[in-house]
Phi, psi and omega in degrees: 000121180283171185296321182296318178296318177300314181296317179298316179296318183296319179296316178296320182292326179295321177292317179294316181295327176298324176290324174300314183295319181294319174295321180293333177297331176296318176299319178298315184299311184292320179293319180297321186272320189243347184078011178233165177229158183257101177285003170268011183299321178294322176295325177293322173302313179300318180300318179298316178298313183294316179295321177298319179293317182295312183286316186277327184256305184292315183269345178071026180285149176295155185304320184292344174263313185297313185295307179300319180298319176299319179290325178295318179295317178299319180293317178298319178298315182293324176294324179291323176301317180297316185293321187263319190256349184241304189303313181302324183276319180297324178298330182266005180074017179267148176261022179291350175299337178302307181288323182296319179288325175299314183296320177297322178297318178294323176299311179302316180300320179285327176297315179295322179302315180290320187279320185267333182101162183270344184283129176295145179242147178257138174286141180293157178299143178226177179298333182283331180268333183264341181258136179199191179212168182251137176232112180056041179082001183254124179276127181238127178275161180297327181292323178295334174278319186292324184297305179294326178296321178292316181300308181289328177297319180292323178297318177298313181297322178297316179298318178293322182296316182291322184276338189241331183272155180297321181294320180294319179293330175295319176299318177298320182295319178293322179295323185278319181198108183295318182296317176296325179294321178294320179295335177277002179086014179277130176283096186299316180300318180294321181297317180295318177299319178297323178297319179292319178299321179296319180296328176292325176296315178304312181294322179295318175300314177302316179298317182291325180285327183276341184302321180291343183264341182228164175288147180267127180204166183293334184264004188290340187277341185300304182293321177299319180296319180292319180291323177297319179292323176300321178293322180295318179291319181295323179282337189103105191301337179263010182239102184299320179290324177296320179298316180295312181296321179296321175300316177297316180299317180295317178293319179294318178299316178301314181295319179295318179299315180299314181294325185271327186238348182102157185296338181300328185267350191303304186290320182300307187286322181293318180285333172297319177298320178298315183297315179299315179299320180285332174294325180281320181231085185303333182262014180099156182298328181241013180264169179230145178295139179290141177275121181267128180265134181258000000 
């Protein structure tokens, strides 16, 4: 593999990995606030892509209408997952929410399969995919620049939101001590639901950004969701910047492996690297072991 091919694969991988990281931020938000994760996150990514295609391409709505509406639906769906698939079990101390969120994701996937059809659809060319520039002989499209900028921009915004806004501080309070948060007048159930809705927005954004690079289909979210969760664990589930960086690293590794060895080896070698990394750092590359008080 020559240097130009390597650099081209790395650039594409950074964009792909940013979407893994952005989707993984949803896992971080729900885990930080509620101690649970939404395994329907990959299906929510798919929902964002399908809705963007339906509203923007089939119905011909302008982007400023199609994109926000798609994100609202993704947020509402994730909040519904929390209300139906997480809250009833978490209240009883049961971990059945693990299976419930997986089941809800499969239900959504099959509903979309019937409504959208089984044939993959391609997003039409846009100014973001057709316009680009050259850097050291390497062509980079506007979309390849926009994807990582959006991913890391949202990570920065999330950090500011949690640290400075009243709603973000309420999330921190719920994460640290639910009983104390209730005594402070914070509606804990609403905050947890809002955290799930926010995770749905992250997944929806990732789906809309990744749609022009891949075909849009009902089954596209499954593998993305698994890889996003792998990025969340690899980065350290309690570290938002670690989650984002791990997503970029995973995406870059995948693209380089594909360019160097072929797509047949991509999943085997990339997940093997994840296993090796976790064997070396069980709490994630950027995570820390929890301190147990006796």
